C-alpha positions as CSV (number, residue, x, y, z in Angstrom):
1,M,0.2,-0.1,0.0
2,G,3.1,2.3,0.5
3,N,2.5,5.9,0.6
4,T,-0.3,6.3,-1.0
5,E,-2.9,4.8,1.6
6,S,-5.1,7.1,3.3
7,V,-4.6,9.0,6.5
8,L,-7.7,7.2,8.0
9,V,-5.8,3.6,6.8
10,Q,-2.8,4.7,8.4
11,K,-4.5,5.3,11.8
12,R,-6.5,1.7,11.9
13,L,-3.2,0.1,10.9
14,A,-1.4,1.6,13.8
15,R,-3.9,-0.3,16.2
16,F,-2.5,-3.7,15.1
17,R,1.2,-4.5,16.6
18,P,3.7,-4.6,13.8
19,E,3.8,-8.3,13.3
20,E,-0.1,-8.3,12.9
21,R,-0.2,-5.6,10.0
22,P,1.4,-7.8,7.1
23,V,-1.7,-10.1,8.2
24,V,-4.0,-7.5,7.9
25,E,-2.6,-5.9,4.8
26,G,-2.1,-9.4,2.9
27,V,-5.9,-10.3,3.2
28,F,-6.7,-8.5,0.1
29,D,-4.4,-10.6,-1.7
30,R,-5.2,-13.6,-0.4
31,L,-8.7,-13.2,-1.1
32,Q,-8.3,-12.6,-4.7
33,G,-5.9,-15.5,-5.2
34,G,-8.3,-17.7,-3.2
35,A,-10.9,-17.1,-6.0
36,G,-8.9,-18.5,-8.6
37,G,-9.3,-17.1,-11.9
38,P,-7.3,-15.7,-14.9
39,S,-7.7,-12.1,-13.3
40,A,-7.7,-12.4,-9.6
41,A,-4.0,-11.9,-9.4
42,T,-4.3,-8.8,-11.1
43,G,-7.7,-7.2,-10.1
44,K,-8.0,-4.0,-8.3
45,T,-11.4,-4.8,-6.0
46,L,-12.7,-7.6,-4.4
47,T,-15.7,-9.1,-5.7
48,L,-18.8,-11.0,-4.0
49,Q,-17.7,-14.2,-5.5
50,M,-14.3,-13.6,-3.8
51,L,-16.0,-13.1,-0.5
52,Q,-18.0,-16.2,-1.0
53,C,-15.2,-18.2,-1.5
54,S,-13.6,-17.6,1.8
55,M,-16.6,-17.3,3.9
56,G,-19.4,-19.5,2.1
57,S,-19.0,-22.4,4.2
58,L,-19.1,-20.7,7.5
59,A,-21.7,-18.1,7.1
60,P,-24.9,-17.8,5.2
61,D,-25.1,-16.6,2.0
62,S,-27.1,-13.8,3.1
63,M,-24.3,-13.0,5.8
64,V,-21.8,-12.7,3.2
65,K,-23.6,-10.8,1.1
66,R,-24.4,-8.2,4.2
67,V,-20.5,-8.0,4.7
68,Y,-19.9,-7.2,1.1
69,Q,-22.4,-4.5,1.0
70,C,-20.8,-3.0,4.2
71,M,-17.6,-2.8,2.6
72,C,-18.6,-1.2,-0.2
73,C,-20.1,1.5,2.0
74,I,-16.6,2.4,3.4
75,D,-15.3,5.7,2.1
76,P,-11.4,5.6,2.7
77,G,-11.1,9.1,1.6
78,Q,-13.3,10.4,4.8
79,A,-12.7,9.6,8.0
80,A,-15.9,11.4,9.1
81,S,-17.8,8.9,7.1
82,A,-16.9,6.2,9.7
83,A,-18.1,8.5,12.7
84,T,-21.4,9.6,11.3
85,G,-22.3,6.5,9.7
86,K,-22.8,8.5,6.3
87,P,-20.7,7.1,3.5
88,S,-21.2,8.6,0.1
89,T,-22.9,5.9,-1.8
90,T,-23.3,1.9,-1.9
91,A,-20.4,1.1,-4.3
92,T,-21.0,-2.0,-6.7
93,S,-17.9,-2.3,-8.8
94,G,-16.2,-4.3,-5.9
95,V,-14.3,-3.7,-2.4
96,G,-10.8,-1.9,-2.5
97,R,-7.7,-2.6,-0.4
98,E,-8.2,0.1,1.6
99,Q,-11.8,-0.5,2.2
100,L,-11.0,-4.1,3.2
101,V,-8.3,-2.8,6.0
102,I,-11.1,-0.4,7.7
103,F,-13.9,-3.0,7.8
104,L,-10.9,-5.3,9.7
105,A,-9.8,-2.7,11.9
106,D,-12.9,-1.7,12.8
107,T,-14.9,-5.1,13.1
108,L,-11.7,-6.4,15.0
109,R,-10.3,-3.3,17.2
110,G,-12.8,-0.5,16.5
111,T,-15.0,0.9,19.1
112,A,-18.4,1.2,19.4
113,E,-18.9,4.3,17.7
114,E,-17.0,2.8,14.6
115,R,-18.8,-0.4,14.5
116,A,-22.2,1.4,14.6
117,P,-22.2,2.5,10.9
118,L,-20.9,-1.1,9.7
119,V,-23.8,-2.3,11.7
120,M,-26.0,0.2,10.0
121,A,-24.9,-1.1,6.8
122,M,-25.1,-4.6,7.4
123,S,-28.7,-4.1,8.8
124,Q,-29.8,-2.2,5.6
125,R,-29.4,-4.9,3.0
126,G,-30.0,-4.3,-0.6
127,A,-28.1,-2.1,-2.8
128,G,-28.9,1.4,-3.3
129,P,-28.0,5.0,-1.1
130,A,-26.9,4.6,2.4
131,A,-29.8,4.6,4.9
132,T,-29.1,6.7,8.2
133,V,-31.8,5.3,10.0
134,V,-32.8,1.4,10.0
135,T,-35.7,-0.2,11.9
136,C,-35.5,-2.8,14.9
137,E,-36.8,-5.4,12.5
138,Q,-34.1,-4.9,10.3
139,V,-31.3,-5.0,12.9
140,A,-33.0,-8.5,14.2
141,E,-32.7,-10.1,10.8
142,F,-28.6,-9.1,11.1
143,L,-28.6,-10.5,14.1
144,Q,-30.1,-13.8,13.0
145,D,-27.9,-13.8,9.9
146,L,-24.9,-13.1,12.6
147,I,-25.7,-15.5,14.9
148,S,-26.8,-18.2,12.3
149,A,-22.9,-17.9,11.1
150,V,-21.6,-18.2,15.0
151,V,-23.4,-21.4,15.3
152,Q,-22.1,-22.8,11.7
153,I,-18.4,-21.8,13.0
154,L,-18.7,-23.7,16.0
155,V,-20.1,-27.1,13.8
156,H,-17.7,-26.3,11.0
157,R,-14.6,-25.6,13.7
158,G,-15.4,-29.0,15.8
159,R,-16.0,-26.4,18.9
160,L,-18.8,-27.9,20.2
161,Q,-17.1,-29.0,23.6
162,G,-19.2,-32.4,23.7
163,W,-22.5,-31.3,22.5
164,K,-24.1,-32.8,19.7
165,P,-26.6,-30.5,17.8
166,E,-28.3,-33.6,16.1
167,R,-29.4,-34.6,19.6
168,M,-30.7,-30.8,20.6
169,G,-33.2,-28.3,20.1
170,D,-34.0,-26.4,16.9
171,D,-31.3,-24.3,16.4
172,S,-33.2,-22.0,13.9
173,L,-35.8,-21.3,16.6
174,G,-33.0,-20.8,19.0
175,V,-31.2,-18.1,16.6
176,K,-34.8,-16.3,16.4
177,L,-34.7,-16.4,20.1
178,L,-31.4,-15.0,20.9
179,A,-31.9,-12.2,18.2
180,E,-34.6,-11.2,19.5
181,Q,-33.6,-11.1,23.2
182,L,-30.0,-9.1,22.2
183,C,-32.7,-6.7,19.9
184,S,-34.8,-6.0,23.0
185,E,-31.8,-4.1,24.6
186,L,-31.9,-1.7,21.5
187,K,-33.3,1.9,22.4
188,P,-34.6,3.1,18.8
189,S,-34.5,7.2,18.7
190,D,-37.3,9.5,19.3
191,Q,-38.3,9.0,15.9
192,G,-39.0,5.5,16.2
193,G,-36.1,4.0,13.9
194,C,-32.6,3.2,14.9
195,D,-29.7,5.8,13.7
196,V,-26.6,5.5,14.4
197,S,-26.3,7.0,18.0
198,S,-28.7,4.3,19.4
199,L,-27.0,1.7,17.3
200,E,-23.3,2.8,19.1
201,D,-25.3,2.9,22.7
202,W,-26.4,-0.5,22.2
203,I,-23.1,-2.1,20.8
204,F,-21.5,-0.2,23.8
205,R,-23.8,-2.0,26.4
206,V,-24.1,-5.6,24.4
207,S,-21.1,-6.8,24.3
208,Q,-22.1,-10.0,22.2
209,V,-22.6,-8.1,19.2
210,S,-19.2,-7.3,19.0
211,L,-17.8,-10.3,19.9
212,Y,-20.1,-12.2,17.4
213,L,-19.1,-10.0,14.5
214,E,-15.4,-10.2,15.4
215,M,-15.6,-14.0,15.5
216,L,-17.0,-14.0,12.0
217,V,-14.7,-11.5,10.6
218,A,-11.4,-13.6,12.2
219,E,-12.9,-16.8,11.0
220,G,-14.5,-16.1,7.7
221,L,-11.4,-14.4,6.4
222,N,-8.9,-16.3,8.4
223,V,-7.2,-13.3,10.2
224,S,-4.9,-15.0,12.9
225,L,-4.0,-12.1,15.2
226,S,-1.4,-12.7,17.8
227,G,-2.7,-13.4,21.4
228,R,-6.5,-13.4,19.9
229,P,-7.3,-17.1,20.5
230,A,-10.6,-17.8,19.3
231,P,-13.4,-17.2,21.7
232,T,-14.9,-20.5,23.6
233,L,-18.6,-20.0,23.2
234,L,-19.9,-23.2,24.5
235,P,-19.6,-25.2,27.8
236,H,-17.7,-28.0,28.3
237,C,-20.5,-30.9,28.6
238,R,-19.6,-33.9,30.5
239,E,-20.9,-37.4,31.0
240,T,-24.1,-36.8,29.0
241,P,-25.5,-40.1,27.4
242,W,-26.6,-38.6,24.1
243,K,-27.6,-41.9,22.8
244,E,-30.4,-42.1,24.7
245,L,-31.0,-38.3,25.4
246,K,-33.2,-35.5,23.2
247,S,-31.9,-32.0,24.9
248,L,-34.4,-29.1,25.5
249,L,-31.3,-27.4,25.0
250,D,-30.0,-25.6,21.2
251,L,-26.6,-24.0,20.6
252,P,-28.0,-20.6,20.2
253,T,-29.3,-20.8,24.1
254,L,-26.2,-22.4,25.0
255,I,-24.3,-19.5,23.7
256,F,-26.4,-17.1,25.7
257,W,-25.8,-18.6,28.9
258,H,-22.2,-19.4,28.3
259,H,-21.7,-15.7,27.6
260,S,-19.9,-15.1,30.6
261,Y,-20.0,-18.8,32.5
262,S,-17.6,-21.4,31.7
263,A,-17.8,-24.0,34.3
264,P,-18.7,-27.9,32.5
265,W,-21.9,-29.0,32.6
266,R,-23.5,-32.1,33.6
267,L,-26.6,-33.8,33.3
268,V,-28.3,-35.2,36.4
269,F,-32.0,-35.6,35.9
270,S,-34.1,-35.7,32.4
271,T,-37.8,-37.2,32.0
272,R,-36.7,-38.4,29.1
273,L,-33.9,-40.9,30.7
274,H,-35.3,-41.1,34.2
275,G,-39.0,-40.9,34.1
276,E,-41.5,-39.0,35.9
277,S,-40.5,-39.0,39.3
278,F,-39.9,-36.7,41.5
279,T,-37.8,-38.4,44.0
280,R,-35.2,-39.3,41.4
281,M,-35.2,-35.8,40.5
282,V,-34.4,-34.9,44.2
283,A,-31.5,-37.4,44.0
284,G,-29.9,-35.2,40.8
285,L,-30.6,-32.0,42.4
286,T,-29.3,-32.6,45.9
287,K,-25.5,-32.5,46.9
288,R,-24.5,-31.3,43.0
289,G,-23.5,-27.4,43.8
290,P,-25.2,-25.2,41.0
291,T,-28.3,-26.2,39.1
292,L,-30.0,-25.2,36.2
293,L,-33.7,-26.6,35.9
294,L,-35.4,-26.4,32.2
295,I,-38.9,-27.5,31.8
296,R,-41.3,-27.5,28.8
297,D,-44.8,-27.4,29.5
298,T,-48.0,-29.0,27.4
299,K,-48.3,-25.2,25.9
300,G,-44.7,-25.6,24.2
301,H,-43.5,-22.9,26.7
302,V,-39.9,-23.6,27.8
303,F,-38.6,-22.3,31.1
304,G,-36.6,-22.5,34.4
305,G,-34.7,-21.5,37.4
306,F,-31.1,-21.1,38.4
307,A,-30.0,-22.3,41.8
308,S,-26.8,-20.8,43.2
309,H,-26.5,-23.5,46.1
310,A,-27.1,-27.2,46.3
311,W,-30.5,-28.3,47.1
312,E,-31.5,-29.4,50.6
313,I,-34.5,-31.0,51.7
314,K,-36.1,-28.8,54.7
315,P,-39.3,-27.2,55.1
316,Q,-37.5,-23.8,55.2
317,F,-36.4,-21.5,52.2
318,Q,-33.0,-21.6,51.3
319,G,-30.5,-20.1,48.4
320,D,-29.7,-16.4,48.1
321,S,-29.8,-13.6,45.4
322,R,-27.9,-15.3,42.8
323,C,-30.6,-17.3,42.1
324,F,-33.1,-16.2,39.3
325,L,-35.8,-17.7,37.4
326,F,-35.7,-17.2,33.0
327,T,-38.0,-17.9,30.1
328,V,-36.5,-19.3,27.0
329,S,-39.4,-19.7,24.9
330,P,-41.5,-18.0,23.6
331,S,-38.8,-15.2,24.4
332,L,-35.4,-15.2,25.9
333,R,-35.5,-13.4,29.6
334,V,-33.7,-13.7,32.9
335,Y,-35.5,-12.4,36.0
336,T,-33.3,-11.6,39.0
337,A,-33.6,-10.7,42.7
338,T,-35.7,-7.9,43.5
339,G,-34.9,-7.7,47.3
340,Y,-38.4,-8.1,48.3
341,N,-37.8,-10.8,50.1
342,Q,-35.7,-14.1,50.4
343,H,-37.7,-17.0,49.0
344,F,-35.1,-18.1,46.6
345,M,-35.3,-21.8,46.9
346,Y,-37.4,-24.1,48.5
347,L,-37.4,-28.3,48.5
348,N,-39.6,-30.5,50.7
349,Q,-40.9,-34.1,50.3
350,N,-43.0,-36.4,53.1
351,Q,-43.9,-33.9,55.2
352,Q,-47.6,-33.1,56.6
353,T,-47.6,-29.7,57.4
354,M,-45.7,-27.9,54.6
355,P,-46.0,-28.0,50.9
356,N,-44.0,-30.9,49.3
357,G,-42.5,-30.1,46.3
358,L,-39.5,-27.6,44.5
359,G,-40.5,-24.1,44.3
360,M,-38.6,-20.9,43.6
361,G,-39.3,-17.7,44.5
362,G,-42.9,-15.8,45.7
363,Q,-44.6,-17.6,48.8
364,H,-46.3,-21.2,49.4
365,H,-49.1,-21.9,47.2
366,Y,-47.9,-18.8,45.2
367,F,-44.5,-19.9,43.9
368,G,-43.0,-18.0,40.9
369,L,-42.0,-21.9,39.5
370,W,-43.5,-24.6,41.6
371,L,-43.1,-28.5,40.8
372,D,-45.4,-30.4,42.7
373,S,-44.2,-33.7,44.7
374,N,-46.8,-35.6,42.9
375,F,-44.8,-35.1,40.0
376,G,-45.9,-33.9,36.3
377,C,-47.8,-30.5,37.3
378,G,-46.6,-27.3,38.4
379,H,-47.7,-23.6,38.5
380,S,-46.2,-20.2,37.9
381,R,-48.5,-17.8,40.1
382,A,-47.3,-14.0,39.6
383,R,-50.3,-11.3,40.1
384,P,-48.6,-9.4,38.3
385,K,-45.1,-10.5,39.2
386,C,-43.2,-12.6,41.4
387,T,-42.4,-10.9,44.6
388,T,-38.9,-12.5,45.2
389,Y,-37.7,-12.4,41.2
390,G,-40.0,-9.6,39.7
391,S,-40.7,-12.3,36.7
392,P,-44.0,-12.9,35.0
393,Q,-45.9,-16.0,34.5
394,L,-43.4,-18.3,33.1
395,S,-45.4,-21.0,32.0
396,G,-48.1,-21.0,29.1
397,E,-50.9,-21.1,31.8
398,E,-50.8,-20.4,35.5
399,D,-51.3,-24.1,36.6
400,F,-49.3,-26.4,33.8
401,T,-48.5,-29.8,33.1
402,I,-44.9,-31.0,32.6
403,D,-44.0,-32.3,28.9
404,S,-40.3,-32.8,29.4
405,M,-37.6,-31.4,32.4
406,E,-34.2,-31.6,32.3
407,V,-31.6,-30.6,35.4
408,W,-28.1,-29.4,34.8
409,A,-25.2,-29.2,37.1
410,V,-23.3,-26.2,35.9
411,G,-20.8,-25.7,38.6
412,K,-18.5,-27.6,40.7
413,P,-20.0,-30.2,43.3
414,P,-19.6,-28.9,47.0
415,E,-16.6,-30.3,48.4
416,P,-17.2,-33.2,51.3
417,E,-18.4,-31.6,54.4
418,E,-16.0,-33.2,57.6
419,G,-18.2,-31.3,60.0
420,E,-22.0,-30.1,59.5
421,E,-21.3,-26.9,61.8
422,G,-18.0,-26.5,60.2
423,Q,-18.5,-26.3,56.8
424,G,-22.4,-25.1,56.5
425,K,-21.1,-21.3,56.6
426,K,-19.1,-21.6,53.6
427,S,-19.6,-19.0,50.5
428,I,-20.9,-20.7,47.4
429,L,-18.3,-18.4,45.7
430,D,-15.5,-20.4,48.2
431,M,-16.6,-23.7,46.7
432,D,-17.3,-22.3,43.2
433,P,-15.9,-19.0,42.1
434,E,-17.1,-19.6,38.9
435,V,-20.6,-19.2,39.8
436,Q,-20.4,-15.7,40.7
437,A,-19.9,-15.0,36.5
438,M,-23.4,-16.8,35.8
439,M,-25.2,-14.5,38.2
440,E,-23.6,-11.6,36.2
441,M,-25.1,-12.8,33.1
442,A,-28.2,-11.0,34.7
443,G,-26.4,-8.0,34.3
444,K,-28.3,-5.9,31.5
445,T,-31.9,-5.0,31.7
446,L,-34.2,-7.7,30.5
447,H,-37.6,-6.2,30.6
448,S,-37.9,-5.3,34.9
449,Q,-34.8,-7.0,35.3
450,G,-31.2,-6.8,34.1
451,L,-28.2,-8.3,32.9
452,R,-25.2,-7.0,34.0
453,E,-22.1,-6.7,32.3
454,P,-20.3,-9.8,32.4
455,E,-17.0,-10.4,32.9
456,E,-14.1,-12.2,31.1
457,D,-14.3,-16.2,31.5
458,Q,-12.0,-17.4,34.0
459,E,-9.4,-20.2,33.3
460,Q,-10.4,-23.4,34.9
């Protein structure tokens, strides 16, 4: 590129380490050479076909076209265009070398301010003058393509961490639900659309957008930068009898849960494997450490709760404010503790004077989530919301019937207690420091409750 490169390109390249810059600058020539053909090595621009040759196996064609359109919109001669999101026109003759470098720099090392115009361009889709406003529906469609690409990359690269997609739920539905969840954080402008300012604010708060975009570009264009290992987006799955199991989980939902939590997951109960037995479920729950309960009712709603502590059978409430309730379908939401009371977890069996079953939130006979000891039925009573978690009714009907249920242990089990009294006061964070990251998944606002900004995964 030499001395002819623009000032904007020079500033973008300065973000990379000296040993990384040849890698970034070499992408253009490699993409041209990879496409083959007599004019590939001498062409001055990248075509859509060249991009498809590199990214086609890792991303839906609709996502590749979005990336190409975005590159075409970049004006390397106007630094202001990257900041304002107002590139001059949508080019049709191909992508130039400088346009590609700016795109790589902004997607891989850019700020929310620099990524917002790119998301605007990729959400717009279709040729024509560059838009300055897009709808939330357009952003959601872009997210679906982006998440689909991330799932495709994980499968194609063999980064499934022990999960078996063919024995799990519908990824296409999971993609739509995760895209809708992320889009629920988007705050349109006063005029009702999403301008660059609102996209910038959203990208800054919802870190998954940048993470997924960076993964798509690094993997799809094969840009290997030093010190930037591929992110692990799925938790490890261990000791799961996949031949007999058809899990309620799907890959996009797991990506959502794993965003800030990396402890291994172990299946400890499934109605498909163990039958509809409350006693067997309790045996799977107790002495397992943190657990995630996942239920599908006969109306098709999928929901559950996260218990930060090992369950104990006793006629009192237990647990702490790190517990939460959630829904997966028809919408993906998390509901954290309100502080109104401490009715986080309840598990009782074979008592005559107290309710027998499993409950989370609310109060006796009016739980946010209740499973009766006469296994197969339960309720989710929230009028208008559960007092403990601020959650609405989770199930399709207030009194529901279980279609299927799974319990996953999602952390290290408690250490054996040498003495009941001496060990009983030990914090769950002392036994399993990673469990706090699971709670921090609930940081950014979702309806009345929020998901805090997650911290980076810790090495186990």
